[in-house]
C-alpha positions in Angstrom: 3.1 2.2 13.2 0.4 4.7 12.7 -3.1 4.5 11.1 -4.0 6.4 7.9 -7.2 6.9 6.1 -7.9 6.7 2.4 -11.6 6.7 1.5 -11.1 5.4 -2.0 -10.6 1.7 -0.9 -13.8 2.1 1.1 -15.7 2.9 -2.1 -15.9 6.7 -1.4 -13.2 8.7 -3.1 -13.4 12.1 -1.5 -11.5 15.4 -1.8 -8.5 15.7 0.6 -10.2 18.2 2.8 -13.1 15.9 3.5 -10.8 13.0 4.1 -8.9 15.0 6.6 -12.0 16.0 8.5 -13.1 12.3 8.7 -9.6 11.2 9.7 -9.8 13.6 12.6 -13.3 12.7 13.6 -12.6 9.0 13.6 -9.2 8.9 15.2 -6.8 8.2 12.3 -3.3 9.5 12.6 -2.9 10.5 9.0 -4.2 10.4 5.5 -3.0 9.1 2.1 -2.2 11.8 -0.4 -3.0 12.1 -4.1 -0.1 14.0 -5.6 -2.2 15.2 -8.6 -4.7 16.6 -6.1 -1.9 18.1 -4.1 -0.6 19.8 -7.2 -4.0 21.3 -7.9 -4.5 22.5 -4.3 -0.9 23.7 -4.0 1.7 21.9 -2.0 2.3 24.7 0.5 -1.4 24.8 1.3 -1.6 21.0 1.6 1.4 21.1 4.1 -0.4 23.9 6.0 -3.6 21.8 6.1 -1.8 18.8 7.5 0.0 20.8 10.1 -3.2 22.5 11.2 -5.1 19.2 11.4 -2.1 17.5 13.2 -2.3 14.7 10.7 0.6 12.7 9.3 1.3 12.2 5.6 0.7 8.5 4.9 2.4 8.4 1.6 1.1 8.4 -2.0 0.7 6.2 -5.1 3.3 6.6 -7.8 1.7 9.3 -10.0 2.4 7.7 -13.4 2.5 4.1 -14.7 6.1 2.7 -14.5 5.4 -0.4 -16.6 3.4 0.9 -19.6 4.7 1.8 -23.0 8.2 3.2 -23.2 7.0 6.6 -24.3 4.7 6.9 -21.2 7.5 5.9 -18.9 9.9 8.4 -20.5 7.4 11.2 -20.2 6.7 10.3 -16.5 10.4 10.2 -15.7 10.9 13.6 -17.4 8.2 15.1 -15.2 9.3 13.2 -12.0 11.5 16.0 -10.5 8.5 18.4 -10.3 6.4 15.7 -8.7 9.1 14.9 -6.2 9.3 18.6 -5.4 5.6 18.5 -4.5 6.1 15.3 -2.4 8.9 17.0 -0.5 6.9 20.1 0.2 4.0 18.1 1.7 6.2 15.8 3.7 5.6 12.7 1.7 8.5 10.3 2.3 7.2 7.2 0.5 5.6 6.3 -2.8 3.9 3.0 -3.5 3.0 0.7 -6.5 2.0 -2.9 -7.2 3.3 -5.4 -9.6 1.3 -7.9 -11.7 1.9 -11.5 -10.7 1.9 -12.8 -14.3 2.8 -12.0 -17.9 1.5 -13.3 -21.2 4.5 -12.0 -23.0 7.6 -12.4 -20.9 8.9 -15.4 -19.1 10.0 -14.9 -15.5 13.6 -14.0 -16.2 12.7 -11.6 -19.0 10.0 -10.0 -16.9 12.4 -9.6 -14.0 14.9 -7.9 -16.2 12.2 -5.6 -17.6 11.0 -4.6 -14.1 14.6 -3.9 -12.9 15.2 -1.8 -16.0 12.1 0.3 -15.3 12.1 0.4 -11.5 15.8 0.8 -10.9 16.2 4.4 -12.2 12.9 5.4 -10.6 14.1 4.1 -7.2 17.4 5.9 -7.6 15.7 9.2 -8.2 13.7 8.7 -5.0 16.8 7.8 -3.1 18.4 11.1 -4.1 15.5 12.9 -2.5 15.4 10.7 0.7 12.2 9.0 -0.4 11.3 5.3 -0.2 9.6 3.1 -2.7 7.0 0.5 -1.5 6.2 -2.4 -3.9 3.2 -4.7 -3.4 3.0 -8.3 -4.6 -0.3 -9.9 -5.5 -0.8 -13.2 -3.8 -4.1 -14.8 -5.0 -3.7 -17.8 -7.3 -6.9 -16.7 -9.0 -5.1 -13.7 -10.4 -2.5 -15.9 -12.1 -4.9 -18.5 -13.4 -5.1 -18.5 -17.2 -2.0 -16.6 -17.8 1.1 -17.9 -19.6 3.9 -17.0 -17.2 3.9 -16.5 -13.4 5.7 -13.6 -11.8 6.6 -12.5 -8.3 3.7 -13.3 -5.9 5.2 -14.0 -2.5 6.8 -11.9 0.2 10.2 -13.5 0.1 10.5 -13.2 -3.7 9.5 -9.5 -3.6 11.9 -8.8 -0.7 14.7 -10.2 -2.8 13.8 -8.0 -5.7 13.4 -4.9 -3.5 16.8 -5.4 -1.9 18.3 -5.7 -5.4 16.9 -2.3 -6.3 18.3 -0.4 -3.4 18.2 0.3 0.3 15.2 2.7 -0.1 13.0 0.0 -1.6 10.8 -2.3 0.4 7.4 -4.1 0.6 4.0 -2.6 0.5 2.8 -5.5 2.7 -0.9 -6.2 2.4 -2.1 -8.9 4.8 -4.5 -10.1 2.1 -1.7 -10.9 -0.3 0.4 -12.2 2.5 -2.4 -14.6 3.5 -3.3 -15.8 -0.1 0.3 -16.3 -0.9 0.8 -18.7 2.0 2.8 -16.2 4.0 3.7 -16.8 7.7 4.3 -14.7 10.7 7.9 -16.2 10.8 8.5 -14.7 7.3 7.7 -11.2 8.6 9.8 -11.8 11.8 12.8 -12.5 9.6 12.6 -9.1 7.9 14.3 -5.9 9.0 12.4 -2.7 9.5 13.7 -1.3 6.2 12.2 -4.2 4.3 8.6 -2.9 4.9 7.7 0.6 3.7 3.8 0.5 3.7 1.1 -1.7 5.0 -2.6 -2.5 4.1 -5.0 -4.5 6.3 -8.3 -6.3 5.7 -9.8 -9.7 6.2 -11.0 -12.6 4.0 -14.4 -14.2 3.5 -14.8 -17.4 5.5 -15.2 -20.9 4.0 -13.0 -20.2 1.0 -9.6 -21.8 0.6 -6.7 -19.3 0.1 -6.2 -20.5 -3.5 -9.8 -19.7 -4.3 -10.0 -16.3 -2.8 -10.9 -13.5 -5.2 -8.8 -10.3 -4.9 -11.6 -7.7 -4.9 -13.8 -9.7 -2.4 -12.5 -8.8 1.0 -13.7 -7.8 4.5 -12.9 -5.2 7.1 -9.8 -6.1 9.2 -10.5 -8.5 12.1 -14.1 -9.1 11.2 -13.9 -12.7 10.1 -10.7 -13.9 11.7 -9.7 -15.8 8.6 -6.5 -13.7 8.4 -4.2 -13.8 11.4 -4.1 -10.1 11.8 -3.0 -10.3 15.4 0.1 -12.2 14.3 0.6 -10.0 11.2 0.5 -6.7 13.2 2.4 -8.2 16.1 5.3 -9.3 13.8 5.5 -5.9 12.2 5.6 -4.3 15.6 8.3 -6.7 16.7 10.6 -5.9 13.7 10.3 -2.2 14.4 8.1 -1.2 11.5 7.0 2.4 12.1 5.2 3.4 8.9 1.5 3.8 7.9 -1.2 1.2 8.1 -4.3 1.6 5.9 -7.6 -0.3 5.6 -8.2 -1.7 2.1 -11.3 -3.9 2.2 -12.9 -3.5 -1.3 -16.2 -4.3 0.3 -19.5 -3.7 -1.6 -21.5 -3.2 1.5 -19.3 -0.2 2.4 -19.9 1.4 -1.0 -23.6 1.3 -0.3 -23.3 3.3 2.9 -22.8 7.0 3.3 -19.1 7.9 3.2 -19.0 8.9 6.9 -20.6 5.6 8.0 -18.1 3.6 5.9 -15.2 5.5 7.5 -16.7 4.9 11.0 -16.9 1.1 10.4 -13.4 1.0 9.0 -12.1 3.0 12.0 -13.8 0.7 14.5 -12.5 -2.4 12.8 -9.0 -1.1 12.7 -9.1 0.1 16.3 -10.3 -3.3 17.4 -7.5 -5.1 15.4 -5.0 -2.7 16.9 -6.1 -3.5 20.4 -6.3 -7.3 19.7 -2.7 -7.1 18.6 -1.7 -5.4 21.8 -0.6 -2.1 20.1 -0.8 1.3 21.7 
């Protein structure tokens, strides 16, 4: 496993060059990449910047919505080869997305068929280029409340879907969603290393039951102890996960700080969690 910085989830979206400087200064192993920004800078230059800084590529978000209107999807798939060319040039070997845990239009089976129809061809295109797809489930019950149909919102259900899409598809496993979905360390220990493609870490506010936690009200990893981050990271290490780990706290107090101070606090929290889990 290796640590990566993305300043957006800390409330401070910054240009890649600034993120790289902060990643070096505060001991991160790599950075997340915005493919649109990489296209503007030029992929060859981005690759040179990463090499010069001795930073790893921590992957990128999928650059177009996979589940929007058919016309949007078709346009995105038409432009996908060029985007994957850029990903290859900058050494990006994984793309990630997240799936809504509800629908007001499709029941579970209809929604599953829709997702497979959209995600299957995309995953196949990535497989041809040697890239992996990371898919995040949303655990909190508060997200599903008030909606007509529930959809995938647990690790085991998402793993089953990922395996059905291909051997290059796995979890984006966020400890927040793992915790709020009732996930266990044993669930992670039953996975293979290919089942996890990307990882996010954070913590939860104390005194709130898991079913009442609000998705965008989180804490820095290891700062409250509500989430068993030691068990979470330890289990990932045990199954041989060797991919990126990013801090994603969505914390208002970080947005109020200067960007560098926010990064400093995130780095300290992650380093402490790393040490607590007994990782190198």
